[in-house]
N, C-alpha and C positions, 0 to 999 in steps of 0.2 A: 526479547526480538533481536534480532540482528540486523544490522544495518549491508543491504547490499549495495552499489553502485551497477547500475546497467549503464552500458557507454553501445551504440547502435548508430552505425554508419548507412547512412539510405541517400538515394538521388535527389534530387533538392527537387520535391514533386508537388505539386497543389495535394492536400489529403493527407499526404504520409503523415503527420504528427495523427488523424483522431482511427488513419488503420493501427497503429501503434499503442494508444491508449486504450481505446478498444479491445486490444489482446489482455488487456492490465483490469480493464473494466470488466469483465466476463467469464475473470479467475477472482472478482472481489477480493483487490492489493490495489490500496489505496497509493497513488504517489505522491512522497510527501515534496521532493525537490523536479523539480522539472527545466533543465535547460539547454538551448537548442541551437547553435548556430552551424556558418564556413563554417568546414575546418583550412588545412592549407592545398588541397585542391579544387580547382574548381567546379561547381554542378552536386559537391558532395557534404553532405549537412550529416552535422554531430548533437545526437539529443545524450546526453546524461539523467537521470531519471536514476533518483531515491526514493527506494521500499520498505521498509523492516516489514521481515518474517522470520516463522521460524522453524520454518524447514529450508535447507539448501537445498533440495529434493527437488521443491516443488516450485524454485529459484529458475534449475535449473533446468526444469520441465518452458519455464513461462520465458527464458533464453532459446530452445529450442522453437520454441511455438511462434514469438518474431522472426526468429531468421525465416521462415514461410511466407512475411512479407513480401514481394515483389520486388518491389523494387530500393531492399533492404538486401548489405554488402555483408556486412560485419554483425557480428553482436557478439557482446560478451560484459560476462557479470564479475566483477569485482568483491569483496572484502577491502575494509578501510584497509588494511596494510598492505595492499597490495596497490594501491593507488596516491599519486602525491593529491592534493585537493586543496580547493581552498576557497569560501565564498566572498561578496562586497556584501557591504549594508552602507549604509545613510542612514544620518540621523541628523537633527534637526531638533535644535536646542534653543529656548528662549535663556536670554542676553539682558531682560529688562534690566538700568540706570539701575543703581540702591542695590541693585542683588548679590548674593557670593559670588565671586572674579571664578570662571572658569579654570583652571590650572593646567595650563596646556603644555607644560611640562611634561605633568604625569602622563595628558594623555598622548603625547608620542614620546613619550622613553619607555612608557613600563606597558601601558597598552600600546600602541605601536598602530597610532591614531592618526587623524592630519585632518588639519580647519582648511577645507579647499571650499567654503563662503564666508563670506566673513559679511554682517548685514549690521546695523545699531541696535534692534529686538534680536535676533539670534545667530546660531552660527548653523553652518553646515558638516559637518564633519566624517568623514568615507573612516570605514574599520575594515580589514578584511580578516581574513581567519576562516579557521573550524567555527561550527557553527556553536559551540563551546565557548571557542574566545568573544566570540561575538555577543555573545549574550552573557561574558564574563562584565565584557566593557555595555552591555546594556544595566547595569546591574549595579557602577558605579557612578554612571550618567544622569542611572533614574531623577536621584534629587535635582537636578537644574531642572528640572523638567520639560521631555521629550515630548515637542509637538509635532512632528510628524517622524516614523520609523519608517527602514525598507529592507530587506536584508532576498538576494540574490536565487536563487537557486546555484548547486553546488558543481565550478568549474574540475574537472579533475581531468588524470593523467596517467595512465600505467606506467609502474615502474618496471616494465619487464622489456627487452634492449630490441619487442621487433616492431614496429611502427607502422604506420594504418598501409602505406604501399606491400608489405609484408603479409597481408590480408585479403587486398582485392584482385578483382579478377585481370589478368591484364589485359590492359590498355596500355592509352595514348592519354596522359594526366598530367593538363595542364595544371599551374606555381602559378599564382596569383604573382604579380608583377613590383 
């Protein structure tokens, strides 16, 4: 299966998430990752949706269907090579007295991960990167007893020189101050 990232730009309105996910549900497409945030323009939200599918044609049809949702301003489907993307993960790792110490130098230099909180019996480590990089670090840190693990959805930006404003309808869009 091929991984696709679908970026949807919408008006920031109540119920839009339900409308977009309904389009995917009707086609029996599972969402692997979903991230929603406001864009650099006030009142405009970006949905970054990751799916796996065998058929490029089916994904293109899905993109066309999402475009029909009234509040949707623009929709783009990307392959991994078309975007710059990352995820963030937080690991709560046990550090009991007398246990093998965590090698912070390896964590920082090799895995590019950082301790964001120290406690007497645990640390919280932040790792950003691709899903593969995060799970490579997961495998490395697993022997130290992972107490908690959480991973965000993908955030992505197109490698294309076009910007959001190139696709939005003519209007006076405010930037955040």
